[in-house]
The first five atom37 places (N, CA, C, CB, O) and aatype in JSON, in Angstrom:
{
  "aatype": [20, 20, 20, 20, 20, 20, 20, 20, 20, 20, 20, 20, 20, 20, 20, 20, 20, 20, 20, 20, 20, 20, 20, 20, 20, 20, 20, 20, 20, 20, 20, 20, 20, 20, 20, 20, 20, 20, 20, 20, 20, 20, 20, 20, 20, 20, 20, 20, 20, 20, 20, 20, 20, 20, 20, 20, 20, 20, 20, 20, 20, 20, 20, 20, 20, 20, 20, 20, 20, 20, 20, 20, 20, 20, 20, 20, 20, 20, 20, 20, 20, 20, 20, 20, 20, 20, 20, 20, 20, 20, 20, 20, 20, 20, 20, 20, 20, 20, 20, 20, 20, 20, 20, 20, 20, 20, 20, 20, 20, 20, 20, 20, 20, 20, 20, 20, 20, 20, 20, 20, 20, 20],
  "atom_mask": [
    [1, 1, 1, 1, 1],
    [1, 1, 1, 1, 1],
    [1, 1, 1, 1, 1],
    [1, 1, 1, 1, 1],
    [1, 1, 1, 1, 1],
    [1, 1, 1, 1, 1],
    [1, 1, 1, 1, 1],
    [1, 1, 1, 1, 1],
    [1, 1, 1, 1, 1],
    [1, 1, 1, 1, 1],
    [1, 1, 1, 1, 1],
    [1, 1, 1, 1, 1],
    [1, 1, 1, 1, 1],
    [1, 1, 1, 1, 1],
    [1, 1, 1, 1, 1],
    [1, 1, 1, 1, 1],
    [1, 1, 1, 1, 1],
    [1, 1, 1, 1, 1],
    [1, 1, 1, 1, 1],
    [1, 1, 1, 1, 1],
    [1, 1, 1, 1, 1],
    [1, 1, 1, 1, 1],
    [1, 1, 1, 1, 1],
    [1, 1, 1, 1, 1],
    [1, 1, 1, 1, 1],
    [1, 1, 1, 1, 1],
    [1, 1, 1, 1, 1],
    [1, 1, 1, 1, 1],
    [1, 1, 1, 1, 1],
    [1, 1, 1, 1, 1],
    [1, 1, 1, 1, 1],
    [1, 1, 1, 1, 1],
    [1, 1, 1, 1, 1],
    [1, 1, 1, 1, 1],
    [1, 1, 1, 1, 1],
    [1, 1, 1, 1, 1],
    [1, 1, 1, 1, 1],
    [1, 1, 1, 1, 1],
    [1, 1, 1, 1, 1],
    [1, 1, 1, 1, 1],
    [1, 1, 1, 1, 1],
    [1, 1, 1, 1, 1],
    [1, 1, 1, 1, 1],
    [1, 1, 1, 1, 1],
    [1, 1, 1, 1, 1],
    [1, 1, 1, 1, 1],
    [1, 1, 1, 1, 1],
    [1, 1, 1, 1, 1],
    [1, 1, 1, 1, 1],
    [1, 1, 1, 1, 1],
    [1, 1, 1, 1, 1],
    [1, 1, 1, 1, 1],
    [1, 1, 1, 1, 1],
    [1, 1, 1, 1, 1],
    [1, 1, 1, 1, 1],
    [1, 1, 1, 1, 1],
    [1, 1, 1, 1, 1],
    [1, 1, 1, 1, 1],
    [1, 1, 1, 1, 1],
    [1, 1, 1, 1, 1],
    [1, 1, 1, 1, 1],
    [1, 1, 1, 1, 1],
    [1, 1, 1, 1, 1],
    [1, 1, 1, 1, 1],
    [1, 1, 1, 1, 1],
    [1, 1, 1, 1, 1],
    [1, 1, 1, 1, 1],
    [1, 1, 1, 1, 1],
    [1, 1, 1, 1, 1],
    [1, 1, 1, 1, 1],
    [1, 1, 1, 1, 1],
    [1, 1, 1, 1, 1],
    [1, 1, 1, 1, 1],
    [1, 1, 1, 1, 1],
    [1, 1, 1, 1, 1],
    [1, 1, 1, 1, 1],
    [1, 1, 1, 1, 1],
    [1, 1, 1, 1, 1],
    [1, 1, 1, 1, 1],
    [1, 1, 1, 1, 1],
    [1, 1, 1, 1, 1],
    [1, 1, 1, 1, 1],
    [1, 1, 1, 1, 1],
    [1, 1, 1, 1, 1],
    [1, 1, 1, 1, 1],
    [1, 1, 1, 1, 1],
    [1, 1, 1, 1, 1],
    [1, 1, 1, 1, 1],
    [1, 1, 1, 1, 1],
    [1, 1, 1, 1, 1],
    [1, 1, 1, 1, 1],
    [1, 1, 1, 1, 1],
    [1, 1, 1, 1, 1],
    [1, 1, 1, 1, 1],
    [1, 1, 1, 1, 1],
    [1, 1, 1, 1, 1],
    [1, 1, 1, 1, 1],
    [1, 1, 1, 1, 1],
    [1, 1, 1, 1, 1],
    [1, 1, 1, 1, 1],
    [1, 1, 1, 1, 1],
    [1, 1, 1, 1, 1],
    [1, 1, 1, 1, 1],
    [1, 1, 1, 1, 1],
    [1, 1, 1, 1, 1],
    [1, 1, 1, 1, 1],
    [1, 1, 1, 1, 1],
    [1, 1, 1, 1, 1],
    [1, 1, 1, 1, 1],
    [1, 1, 1, 1, 1],
    [1, 1, 1, 1, 1],
    [1, 1, 1, 1, 1],
    [1, 1, 1, 1, 1],
    [1, 1, 1, 1, 1],
    [1, 1, 1, 1, 1],
    [1, 1, 1, 1, 1],
    [1, 1, 1, 1, 1],
    [1, 1, 1, 1, 1],
    [1, 1, 1, 1, 1],
    [1, 1, 1, 1, 1],
    [1, 1, 1, 1, 1],
    [1, 1, 1, 1, 1]
  ],
  "atom_positions": [
    [[0.81, -1.2, 0.0], [0.0, 0.0, 0.0], [0.86, 1.27, 0.0], [-0.92, 0.0, 1.2], [0.5, 2.27, -0.62]],
    [[1.99, 1.21, 0.7], [2.84, 2.4, 0.75], [3.38, 2.73, -0.63], [3.99, 2.19, 1.75], [3.55, 3.89, -0.98]],
    [[3.66, 1.67, -1.42], [4.16, 1.88, -2.78], [3.11, 2.57, -3.64], [4.58, 0.54, -3.41], [3.44, 3.45, -4.43]],
    [[1.85, 2.17, -3.49], [0.76, 2.79, -4.27], [0.57, 4.24, -3.86], [-0.55, 2.01, -4.08], [0.3, 5.1, -4.7]],
    [[0.72, 4.52, -2.58], [0.61, 5.9, -2.1], [1.76, 6.73, -2.64], [0.58, 5.94, -0.56], [1.58, 7.89, -3.0]],
    [[2.95, 6.13, -2.69], [4.1, 6.83, -3.25], [3.91, 7.13, -4.73], [5.36, 6.01, -3.05], [4.3, 8.19, -5.21]],
    [[3.31, 6.18, -5.45], [3.02, 6.39, -6.87], [2.04, 7.54, -7.04], [2.46, 5.11, -7.51], [2.2, 8.37, -7.94]],
    [[1.03, 7.59, -6.18], [0.05, 8.67, -6.25], [0.71, 10.02, -6.0], [-1.08, 8.43, -5.24], [0.43, 10.99, -6.7]],
    [[1.58, 10.08, -5.0], [2.28, 11.34, -4.71], [3.18, 11.74, -5.88], [3.11, 11.22, -3.42], [3.31, 12.93, -6.19]],
    [[3.8, 10.76, -6.53], [4.63, 11.05, -7.7], [3.79, 11.63, -8.82], [5.35, 9.78, -8.19], [4.18, 12.61, -9.46]],
    [[2.63, 11.03, -9.06], [1.72, 11.53, -10.1], [1.24, 12.95, -9.77], [0.51, 10.59, -10.27], [1.17, 13.81, -10.65]],
    [[0.92, 13.18, -8.5], [0.49, 14.51, -8.09], [1.62, 15.53, -8.25], [0.0, 14.49, -6.63], [1.37, 16.67, -8.63]],
    [[2.84, 15.1, -7.97], [3.99, 15.98, -8.17], [4.17, 16.36, -9.63], [5.25, 15.32, -7.64], [4.49, 17.5, -9.95]],
    [[3.97, 15.39, -10.52], [4.05, 15.68, -11.96], [2.94, 16.64, -12.38], [3.95, 14.38, -12.79], [3.16, 17.51, -13.22]],
    [[1.75, 16.48, -11.8], [0.63, 17.37, -12.11], [0.97, 18.81, -11.69], [-0.67, 16.89, -11.39], [0.75, 19.75, -12.44]],
    [[1.51, 18.95, -10.48], [1.9, 20.27, -10.0], [2.95, 20.89, -10.92], [2.44, 20.18, -8.55], [2.89, 22.09, -11.21]],
    [[3.89, 20.09, -11.38], [4.91, 20.59, -12.3], [4.28, 21.08, -13.61], [5.95, 19.49, -12.6], [4.69, 22.12, -14.14]],
    [[3.3, 20.35, -14.12], [2.62, 20.78, -15.35], [1.85, 22.08, -15.14], [1.66, 19.68, -15.83], [1.82, 22.94, -16.02]],
    [[1.23, 22.23, -13.97], [0.5, 23.46, -13.66], [1.47, 24.64, -13.61], [-0.27, 23.33, -12.31], [1.18, 25.72, -14.12]],
    [[2.62, 24.42, -12.99], [3.63, 25.49, -12.92], [4.16, 25.83, -14.32], [4.8, 25.07, -12.0], [4.4, 27.0, -14.63]],
    [[4.34, 24.81, -15.16], [4.77, 25.06, -16.54], [3.72, 25.84, -17.31], [5.07, 23.73, -17.26], [4.04, 26.71, -18.13]],
    [[2.45, 25.54, -17.04], [1.37, 26.27, -17.71], [1.37, 27.73, -17.27], [-0.01, 25.61, -17.4], [1.18, 28.63, -18.09]],
    [[1.58, 27.97, -15.99], [1.66, 29.35, -15.48], [2.79, 30.1, -16.18], [1.87, 29.35, -13.93], [2.61, 31.24, -16.61]],
    [[3.95, 29.46, -16.28], [5.1, 30.09, -16.93], [4.81, 30.37, -18.41], [6.34, 29.2, -16.8], [5.19, 31.42, -18.93]],
    [[4.15, 29.44, -19.08], [3.81, 29.64, -20.5], [2.87, 30.83, -20.67], [3.16, 28.36, -21.08], [2.99, 31.59, -21.63]],
    [[1.94, 30.99, -19.75], [1.0, 32.12, -19.82], [1.76, 33.43, -19.59], [-0.14, 31.97, -18.77], [1.53, 34.41, -20.3]],
    [[2.65, 33.45, -18.6], [3.44, 34.66, -18.33], [4.3, 35.05, -19.52], [4.32, 34.46, -17.09], [4.5, 36.23, -19.8]],
    [[4.83, 34.05, -20.22], [5.69, 34.32, -21.37], [4.91, 34.52, -22.66], [6.68, 33.18, -21.55], [5.5, 34.76, -23.72]],
    [[3.58, 34.43, -22.58], [2.73, 34.56, -23.76], [3.17, 33.56, -24.83], [2.79, 36.0, -24.32], [3.34, 33.9, -26.0]],
    [[3.34, 32.32, -24.4], [3.76, 31.24, -25.29], [2.69, 30.98, -26.35], [4.05, 29.94, -24.49], [1.53, 31.38, -26.17]],
    [[3.06, 30.33, -27.43], [2.06, 30.01, -28.46], [0.93, 29.15, -27.88], [2.72, 29.28, -29.64], [1.13, 28.39, -26.93]],
    [[-0.23, 29.29, -28.47], [-1.4, 28.55, -28.0], [-1.15, 27.05, -28.05], [-2.64, 28.91, -28.84], [-1.65, 26.3, -27.21]],
    [[-0.38, 26.6, -29.04], [-0.08, 25.18, -29.16], [0.61, 24.64, -27.91], [0.8, 24.92, -30.38], [0.34, 23.52, -27.48]],
    [[1.49, 25.46, -27.33], [2.19, 25.06, -26.11], [1.19, 24.87, -24.97], [3.25, 26.11, -25.72], [1.28, 23.9, -24.21]],
    [[0.25, 25.79, -24.86], [-0.77, 25.66, -23.82], [-1.61, 24.41, -24.04], [-1.68, 26.9, -23.78], [-1.92, 23.69, -23.09]],
    [[-1.98, 24.15, -25.3], [-2.78, 22.95, -25.59], [-2.02, 21.68, -25.22], [-3.16, 22.91, -27.08], [-2.61, 20.75, -24.68]],
    [[-0.71, 21.65, -25.5], [0.1, 20.48, -25.14], [0.11, 20.28, -23.62], [1.54, 20.64, -25.66], [-0.04, 19.15, -23.14]],
    [[0.28, 21.36, -22.88], [0.29, 21.26, -21.42], [-1.06, 20.81, -20.88], [0.68, 22.6, -20.8], [-1.12, 19.97, -19.98]],
    [[-2.12, 21.36, -21.43], [-3.47, 20.97, -20.99], [-3.73, 19.51, -21.32], [-4.55, 21.88, -21.64], [-4.29, 18.78, -20.51]],
    [[-3.32, 19.07, -22.5], [-3.47, 17.67, -22.89], [-2.7, 16.74, -21.97], [-3.03, 17.46, -24.33], [-3.19, 15.68, -21.58]],
    [[-1.47, 17.13, -21.63], [-0.65, 16.32, -20.72], [-1.3, 16.24, -19.34], [0.76, 16.91, -20.61], [-1.27, 15.19, -18.7]],
    [[-1.88, 17.36, -18.89], [-2.56, 17.34, -17.59], [-3.76, 16.41, -17.62], [-3.01, 18.76, -17.19], [-4.02, 15.7, -16.65]],
    [[-4.51, 16.41, -18.72], [-5.69, 15.54, -18.82], [-5.28, 14.06, -18.78], [-6.47, 15.84, -20.12], [-5.93, 13.26, -18.12]],
    [[-4.2, 13.71, -19.49], [-3.72, 12.32, -19.47], [-3.27, 11.94, -18.06], [-2.55, 12.13, -20.47], [-3.52, 10.83, -17.59]],
    [[-2.61, 12.87, -17.4], [-2.13, 12.62, -16.05], [-3.3, 12.45, -15.07], [-1.22, 13.75, -15.58], [-3.24, 11.63, -14.16]],
    [[-4.36, 13.22, -15.26], [-5.54, 13.07, -14.41], [-6.13, 11.68, -14.56], [-6.6, 14.14, -14.76], [-6.62, 11.11, -13.58]],
    [[-6.1, 11.12, -15.77], [-6.59, 9.75, -15.98], [-5.73, 8.75, -15.22], [-6.61, 9.4, -17.48], [-6.25, 7.82, -14.61]],
    [[-4.4, 8.94, -15.25], [-3.5, 8.07, -14.5], [-3.78, 8.17, -13.0], [-2.03, 8.42, -14.79], [-3.79, 7.16, -12.29]],
    [[-4.0, 9.38, -12.52], [-4.29, 9.59, -11.1], [-5.6, 8.91, -10.73], [-4.36, 11.1, -10.76], [-5.7, 8.29, -9.67]],
    [[-6.6, 9.01, -11.59], [-7.89, 8.37, -11.32], [-7.73, 6.86, -11.22], [-8.92, 8.72, -12.42], [-8.39, 6.22, -10.4]],
    [[-6.84, 6.28, -12.03], [-6.61, 4.83, -11.95], [-5.86, 4.48, -10.67], [-5.82, 4.34, -13.17], [-6.07, 3.4, -10.11]],
    [[-5.0, 5.36, -10.19], [-4.22, 5.09, -8.99], [-5.03, 5.32, -7.72], [-2.97, 5.97, -8.97], [-4.71, 4.75, -6.68]],
    [[-6.06, 6.16, -7.79], [-6.84, 6.49, -6.59], [-7.56, 5.3, -5.96], [-7.84, 7.54, -6.92], [-7.48, 5.15, -4.74]],
    [[-8.26, 4.45, -6.71], [-8.99, 3.36, -6.05], [-8.1, 2.47, -5.2], [-9.68, 2.53, -7.08], [-8.53, 2.0, -4.14]],
    [[-6.87, 2.22, -5.64], [-5.99, 1.35, -4.87], [-5.41, 2.04, -3.64], [-4.87, 0.85, -5.75], [-5.03, 1.38, -2.68]],
    [[-5.35, 3.36, -3.66], [-4.78, 4.09, -2.53], [-5.84, 4.79, -1.7], [-3.77, 5.12, -3.03], [-5.52, 5.54, -0.78]],
    [[-7.11, 4.54, -2.0], [-8.17, 5.29, -1.34], [-8.32, 4.96, 0.14], [-9.46, 5.04, -2.03], [-8.84, 5.78, 0.89]],
    [[-7.89, 3.79, 0.57], [-8.05, 3.41, 1.96], [-7.04, 4.08, 2.87], [-7.94, 1.94, 2.1], [-7.21, 4.08, 4.09]],
    [[-6.02, 4.63, 2.31], [-4.96, 5.23, 3.12], [-5.2, 6.72, 3.29], [-3.59, 4.98, 2.5], [-5.74, 7.39, 2.41]],
    [[-4.77, 7.22, 4.42], [-4.86, 8.65, 4.66], [-3.44, 9.19, 4.7], [-5.64, 8.98, 5.99], [-2.81, 9.25, 5.75]],
    [[-2.95, 9.58, 3.56], [-1.6, 10.1, 3.45], [-1.68, 11.62, 3.41], [-0.87, 9.54, 2.18], [-2.08, 12.21, 2.41]],
    [[-1.29, 12.23, 4.52], [-1.42, 13.69, 4.61], [-0.52, 14.4, 3.61], [-1.1, 14.16, 6.02], [-0.84, 15.51, 3.18]],
    [[0.6, 13.78, 3.21], [1.48, 14.39, 2.22], [0.78, 14.54, 0.88], [2.74, 13.57, 2.06], [0.88, 15.58, 0.23]],
    [[0.08, 13.48, 0.46], [-0.64, 13.54, -0.81], [-1.82, 14.5, -0.73], [-1.14, 12.13, -1.21], [-2.11, 15.22, -1.69]],
    [[-2.47, 14.52, 0.4], [-3.62, 15.41, 0.57], [-3.18, 16.87, 0.53], [-4.36, 15.11, 1.89], [-3.83, 17.69, -0.12]],
    [[-2.09, 17.19, 1.21], [-1.61, 18.58, 1.18], [-1.11, 18.96, -0.21], [-0.49, 18.78, 2.22], [-1.29, 20.09, -0.65]],
    [[-0.49, 18.0, -0.9], [-0.03, 18.25, -2.27], [-1.21, 18.49, -3.19], [0.82, 17.08, -2.78], [-1.16, 19.36, -4.06]],
    [[-2.26, 17.71, -3.01], [-3.46, 17.89, -3.83], [-4.09, 19.26, -3.56], [-4.49, 16.77, -3.54], [-4.55, 19.92, -4.49]],
    [[-4.11, 19.69, -2.31], [-4.62, 21.03, -1.99], [-3.81, 22.12, -2.66], [-4.62, 21.24, -0.48], [-4.37, 23.1, -3.16]],
    [[-2.5, 21.96, -2.66], [-1.63, 22.96, -3.32], [-1.89, 22.97, -4.82], [-0.14, 22.65, -3.03], [-1.92, 24.04, -5.44]],
    [[-2.06, 21.79, -5.4], [-2.33, 21.71, -6.84], [-3.62, 22.44, -7.17], [-2.42, 20.24, -7.3], [-3.67, 23.19, -8.14]],
    [[-4.64, 22.23, -6.38], [-5.93, 22.87, -6.65], [-5.82, 24.39, -6.55], [-6.99, 22.36, -5.68], [-6.42, 25.11, -7.34]],
    [[-5.05, 24.88, -5.58], [-4.83, 26.33, -5.46], [-4.09, 26.86, -6.69], [-4.03, 26.66, -4.18], [-4.45, 27.9, -7.24]],
    [[-3.05, 26.14, -7.1], [-2.28, 26.55, -8.28], [-3.15, 26.54, -9.53], [-1.06, 25.63, -8.48], [-3.09, 27.46, -10.35]],
    [[-3.98, 25.5, -9.68], [-4.88, 25.4, -10.83], [-5.81, 26.61, -10.88], [-5.7, 24.09, -10.77], [-6.05, 27.18, -11.95]],
    [[-6.33, 27.0, -9.72], [-7.24, 28.14, -9.67], [-6.53, 29.42, -10.1], [-7.82, 28.31, -8.25], [-7.09, 30.22, -10.86]],
    [[-5.31, 29.62, -9.62], [-4.55, 30.82, -10.0], [-4.22, 30.82, -11.49], [-3.25, 30.9, -9.17], [-4.28, 31.86, -12.15]],
    [[-3.87, 29.65, -12.02], [-3.55, 29.55, -13.45], [-4.79, 29.84, -14.28], [-2.99, 28.15, -13.79], [-4.7, 30.49, -15.32]],
    [[-5.94, 29.37, -13.84], [-7.18, 29.64, -14.58], [-7.47, 31.14, -14.61], [-8.37, 28.88, -13.95], [-7.93, 31.67, -15.62]],
    [[-7.21, 31.83, -13.5], [-7.41, 33.28, -13.46], [-6.45, 33.99, -14.41], [-7.23, 33.82, -12.02], [-6.84, 34.9, -15.13]],
    [[-5.18, 33.56, -14.41], [-4.2, 34.14, -15.32], [-4.6, 33.92, -16.78], [-2.81, 33.55, -15.07], [-4.48, 34.81, -17.61]],
    [[-5.08, 32.72, -17.06], [-5.5, 32.39, -18.41], [-6.68, 33.25, -18.84], [-5.86, 30.91, -18.52], [-6.75, 33.69, -19.98]],
    [[-7.61, 33.49, -17.92], [-8.77, 34.33, -18.23], [-8.32, 35.76, -18.55], [-9.78, 34.33, -17.05], [-8.84, 36.38, -19.47]],
    [[-7.37, 36.28, -17.78], [-6.85, 37.63, -18.04], [-6.15, 37.67, -19.39], [-5.88, 38.07, -16.91], [-6.35, 38.61, -20.17]],
    [[-5.33, 36.67, -19.67], [-4.61, 36.62, -20.93], [-5.57, 36.54, -22.12], [-3.66, 35.43, -20.95], [-5.39, 37.24, -23.12]],
    [[-6.58, 35.7, -22.0], [-7.57, 35.6, -23.08], [-8.33, 36.91, -23.26], [-8.55, 34.45, -22.8], [-8.67, 37.28, -24.38]],
    [[-8.6, 37.61, -22.16], [-9.24, 38.92, -22.25], [-8.37, 39.92, -23.0], [-9.56, 39.46, -20.86], [-8.86, 40.7, -23.81]],
    [[-7.06, 39.88, -22.73], [-6.12, 40.75, -23.45], [-6.11, 40.43, -24.94], [-4.7, 40.62, -22.88], [-6.15, 41.33, -25.78]],
    [[-6.07, 39.15, -25.26], [-6.06, 38.73, -26.66], [-7.35, 39.15, -27.35], [-5.88, 37.2, -26.78], [-7.34, 39.65, -28.47]],
    [[-8.46, 38.96, -26.66], [-9.76, 39.35, -27.22], [-9.8, 40.85, -27.5], [-10.9, 38.96, -26.25], [-10.3, 41.28, -28.54]],
    [[-9.27, 41.65, -26.58], [-9.22, 43.1, -26.77], [-8.36, 43.49, -27.97], [-8.68, 43.77, -25.52], [-8.72, 44.39, -28.73]],
    [[-7.22, 42.81, -28.13], [-6.36, 43.1, -29.28], [-7.05, 42.74, -30.59], [-5.03, 42.34, -29.16], [-6.93, 43.47, -31.58]],
    [[-7.76, 41.64, -30.6], [-8.49, 41.23, -31.81], [-9.55, 42.26, -32.16], [-9.14, 39.84, -31.62], [-9.71, 42.62, -33.33]],
    [[-10.26, 42.74, -31.15], [-11.3, 43.75, -31.39], [-10.67, 45.02, -31.97], [-12.06, 44.08, -30.08], [-11.19, 45.58, -32.93]],
    [[-9.55, 45.47, -31.39], [-8.88, 46.67, -31.9], [-8.38, 46.47, -33.33], [-7.71, 47.05, -30.99], [-8.47, 47.38, -34.15]],
    [[-7.86, 45.29, -33.63], [-7.41, 45.02, -35.0], [-8.57, 45.05, -35.98], [-6.7, 43.66, -35.06], [-8.44, 45.59, -37.08]],
    [[-9.69, 44.46, -35.59], [-10.87, 44.47, -36.47], [-11.38, 45.89, -36.68], [-11.99, 43.58, -35.88], [-11.77, 46.26, -37.79]],
    [[-11.38, 46.68, -35.62], [-11.82, 48.07, -35.75], [-10.88, 48.85, -36.66], [-11.9, 48.74, -34.37], [-11.32, 49.66, -37.47]],
    [[-9.59, 48.61, -36.52], [-8.61, 49.27, -37.38], [-8.78, 48.87, -38.84], [-7.21, 48.95, -36.92], [-8.68, 49.71, -39.74]],
    [[-9.04, 47.6, -39.06], [-9.25, 47.12, -40.43], [-10.48, 47.78, -41.04], [-9.41, 45.59, -40.45], [-10.45, 48.19, -42.2]],
    [[-11.54, 47.89, -40.27], [-12.76, 48.53, -40.76], [-12.53, 50.01, -41.04], [-13.91, 48.36, -39.75], [-13.05, 50.56, -42.01]],
    [[-11.74, 50.66, -40.2], [-11.43, 52.08, -40.42], [-10.64, 52.26, -41.71], [-10.64, 52.66, -39.22], [-10.89, 53.19, -42.48]],
    [[-9.68, 51.38, -41.96], [-8.89, 51.47, -43.19], [-9.77, 51.22, -44.4], [-7.72, 50.45, -43.16], [-9.66, 51.92, -45.41]],
    [[-10.65, 50.23, -44.31], [-11.58, 49.95, -45.43], [-12.44, 51.17, -45.72], [-12.47, 48.73, -45.1], [-12.63, 51.54, -46.88]],
    [[-12.97, 51.78, -44.68], [-13.81, 52.97, -44.84], [-13.04, 54.12, -45.46], [-14.4, 53.4, -43.51], [-13.55, 54.83, -46.32]],
    [[-11.82, 54.29, -45.02], [-10.96, 55.35, -45.56], [-10.71, 55.14, -47.05], [-9.63, 55.41, -44.79], [-10.77, 56.09, -47.83]],
    [[-10.43, 53.91, -47.43], [-10.15, 53.62, -48.84], [-11.4, 53.74, -49.7], [-9.56, 52.23, -48.98], [-11.32, 54.17, -50.85]],
    [[-12.55, 53.37, -49.17], [-13.8, 53.43, -49.93], [-14.23, 54.87, -50.19], [-14.91, 52.68, -49.2], [-14.82, 55.17, -51.23]],
    [[-13.93, 55.76, -49.26], [-14.33, 57.16, -49.43], [-13.48, 57.86, -50.49], [-14.21, 57.91, -48.11], [-13.86, 58.93, -50.98]],
    [[-12.37, 57.28, -50.85], [-11.52, 57.9, -51.85], [-10.62, 58.98, -51.29], [-12.35, 58.47, -52.93], [-10.05, 59.76, -52.05]],
    [[-10.49, 59.05, -49.98], [-9.64, 60.05, -49.35], [-8.18, 59.62, -49.3], [-10.13, 60.34, -47.94], [-7.31, 60.38, -48.85]],
    [[-7.91, 58.43, -49.76], [-6.54, 57.91, -49.68], [-5.66, 58.62, -50.7], [-6.52, 56.39, -49.92], [-6.13, 59.0, -51.77]],
    [[-4.4, 58.8, -50.38], [-3.48, 59.4, -51.35], [-3.3, 58.48, -52.56], [-2.1, 59.68, -50.69], [-3.86, 57.38, -52.61]],
    [[-2.53, 58.94, -53.52], [-2.35, 58.2, -54.77], [-1.9, 56.76, -54.55], [-1.36, 58.92, -55.65], [-2.36, 55.85, -55.23]],
    [[-1.01, 56.56, -53.62], [-0.53, 55.19, -53.36], [-1.57, 54.48, -52.51], [0.87, 55.2, -52.66], [-1.69, 54.75, -51.31]],
    [[-2.31, 53.58, -53.11], [-3.36, 52.85, -52.39], [-2.88, 51.44, -52.06], [-4.67, 52.79, -53.23], [-1.96, 50.9, -52.68]],
    [[-3.53, 50.87, -51.08], [-3.24, 49.49, -50.75], [-3.83, 48.61, -51.84], [-3.81, 49.1, -49.36], [-4.87, 48.94, -52.42]],
    [[-3.19, 47.5, -52.1], [-3.7, 46.57, -53.11], [-4.73, 45.68, -52.44], [-2.55, 45.72, -53.74], [-4.44, 45.03, -51.44]],
    [[-5.91, 45.65, -53.0], [-6.97, 44.78, -52.5], [-6.88, 43.48, -53.29], [-8.4, 45.45, -52.63], [-7.25, 43.45, -54.47]],
    [[-6.41, 42.43, -52.68], [-6.19, 41.16, -53.37], [-7.48, 40.44, -53.7], [-5.3, 40.27, -52.54], [-7.46, 39.49, -54.48]],
    [[-8.58, 40.84, -53.15], [-9.86, 40.18, -53.41], [-10.43, 40.57, -54.77], [-10.86, 40.5, -52.32], [-11.27, 39.86, -55.31]],
    [[-9.99, 41.67, -55.32], [-10.55, 42.16, -56.58], [-9.89, 41.54, -57.76], [-10.44, 43.64, -56.68], [-10.25, 41.85, -58.9]]
  ]
}
């Protein structure tokens, strides 16, 4: 039983490491693909943890419980960071779309100088 509990703590430690990597990726504004890889790895790890839980469920290992509590706190903080980051990205997309519409309007009015942008759709 102690070996199974140790395996569970190892899995939880890997989960915490992935959460910390996700936090770092968000701070560095890493590509979305990197975030997807980290999230996918966390999901696979959660499945491994779920398989390890039934065999270790009879034990009360305070180390694993405290580690799980820390993981949940970290996950919550990472989710908040991700929400802020997505809000920033959404705002930039809105500004880009507004800028594109302003340029289109400017070109349609004919106020543009002689050198016009090439419209590849025409």
